[in-house]
C-alpha positions as CSV (number, residue, x, y, z in Angstrom):
1,M,-0.2,14.2,5.4
2,K,2.6,13.8,7.9
3,C,5.5,11.4,7.5
4,P,5.3,8.7,10.1
5,Y,9.1,8.4,10.2
6,C,10.2,12.0,10.8
7,G,6.9,13.9,11.4
8,K,7.4,16.4,8.6
9,E,4.6,17.3,6.2
10,A,4.8,15.2,3.0
11,K,4.9,17.0,-0.3
12,F,2.0,16.6,-2.7
13,L,3.3,16.0,-6.2
14,T,2.0,14.9,-9.6
15,S,3.3,11.6,-10.8
16,K,5.0,13.4,-13.6
17,K,7.0,15.5,-11.1
18,F,7.8,12.6,-8.8
19,Y,8.5,9.8,-11.4
20,G,9.3,11.9,-14.4
21,R,6.3,10.7,-16.3
22,D,2.5,10.9,-16.0
23,Y,0.9,7.8,-14.6
24,F,-2.7,8.4,-15.8
25,N,-3.5,11.4,-13.7
26,T,-2.2,10.0,-10.4
27,N,-0.4,11.9,-7.7
28,V,2.0,11.2,-4.9
29,Y,2.6,12.2,-1.3
30,A,6.4,12.1,-0.6
31,C,8.9,12.7,2.2
32,Y,12.2,13.0,0.5
33,D,14.1,13.0,3.8
34,C,12.8,9.5,4.6
35,D,12.3,8.1,1.1
36,A,8.7,7.5,2.0
37,H,5.9,7.9,-0.4
38,V,2.4,6.8,-1.3
39,G,0.3,7.2,-4.5
40,T,-3.2,8.5,-4.8
41,H,-6.4,7.4,-6.4
42,R,-6.6,8.6,-10.0
43,G,-7.4,12.3,-10.3
44,S,-7.6,12.9,-6.6
45,R,-5.6,13.7,-3.4
46,K,-7.0,10.6,-1.7
47,P,-4.0,8.4,-0.8
48,L,-4.0,4.7,-1.6
49,G,-2.7,3.9,1.8
50,N,-0.1,5.5,4.1
51,L,3.5,6.7,3.5
52,A,6.0,3.8,3.3
53,N,9.8,3.8,3.2
54,A,11.7,1.5,0.9
55,K,11.6,-1.5,3.3
56,L,7.9,-1.3,3.8
57,R,7.2,-0.8,0.1
58,S,9.2,-3.9,-0.6
59,L,7.2,-5.9,2.0
60,R,3.9,-4.6,0.6
61,K,4.9,-5.6,-2.9
62,M,5.6,-9.1,-1.7
63,C,2.3,-9.3,0.2
64,H,0.4,-8.2,-3.0
65,Q,2.2,-10.8,-5.1
66,H,0.8,-13.5,-2.9
67,F,-2.5,-11.9,-2.1
68,D,-3.3,-11.2,-5.8
69,T,-2.8,-14.9,-6.5
70,L,-5.9,-15.7,-4.4
71,W,-8.2,-13.9,-6.7
72,K,-6.4,-14.1,-9.9
73,R,-5.4,-17.8,-9.9
74,K,-7.0,-19.6,-6.9
75,G,-10.6,-19.1,-7.6
76,Y,-11.4,-16.3,-5.1
77,S,-13.3,-13.3,-6.3
78,R,-11.5,-10.0,-5.5
79,T,-14.2,-9.3,-2.9
80,G,-13.8,-12.8,-1.5
81,A,-10.0,-12.3,-1.2
82,Y,-10.5,-9.1,0.7
83,K,-12.9,-10.8,3.1
84,W,-10.3,-13.5,3.6
85,L,-7.7,-10.8,4.3
86,Q,-10.0,-9.1,6.8
87,K,-10.7,-12.4,8.6
88,E,-7.1,-13.7,8.6
89,M,-5.7,-10.4,9.9
90,N,-8.6,-9.6,12.2
91,L,-9.2,-6.2,10.7
92,P,-12.3,-4.1,10.1
93,P,-13.1,-3.7,6.3
94,E,-11.7,-0.2,6.1
95,K,-8.3,-1.4,7.4
96,A,-8.1,-4.6,5.3
97,H,-5.8,-3.1,2.6
98,I,-2.1,-3.9,2.2
99,G,-1.4,-0.2,1.4
100,M,-2.3,0.5,5.1
101,F,-0.2,-2.3,6.6
102,R,2.8,-1.7,8.9
103,E,5.9,-3.8,8.6
104,E,4.7,-6.2,11.3
105,Q,1.4,-6.8,9.5
106,C,3.2,-7.5,6.3
107,I,5.4,-10.0,8.0
108,E,2.4,-11.6,9.6
109,L,0.6,-11.9,6.3
110,L,3.6,-13.3,4.5
111,K,3.8,-16.0,7.2
112,K,0.1,-16.9,6.4
113,F,1.2,-17.5,2.8
114,G,4.1,-19.7,4.0
115,V,6.8,-17.1,3.1
């Protein structure tokens, strides 16, 4: 996986090596030069999204706080919330994941939540 910020190859690390503790058999791709990283699905090398620097990670966290409210507190099923996201952001299903969003997409989604 290449870093979108500097173009260098990201390092593949265990969560224990990256964070200093094991997060249930997860791993991380990291570019130390850019402070960009992304976790993986448990027990695999499959990333949960794409590499994100500190600013993008912060925006994604804010998006998830609002998005998760849809299906945790506002009566949407989790599947229904992702269908809403897909429609609102005009994305195909495979791209309708906050972990794949760029800064502009995060800002657009936050505006839809009135933030």
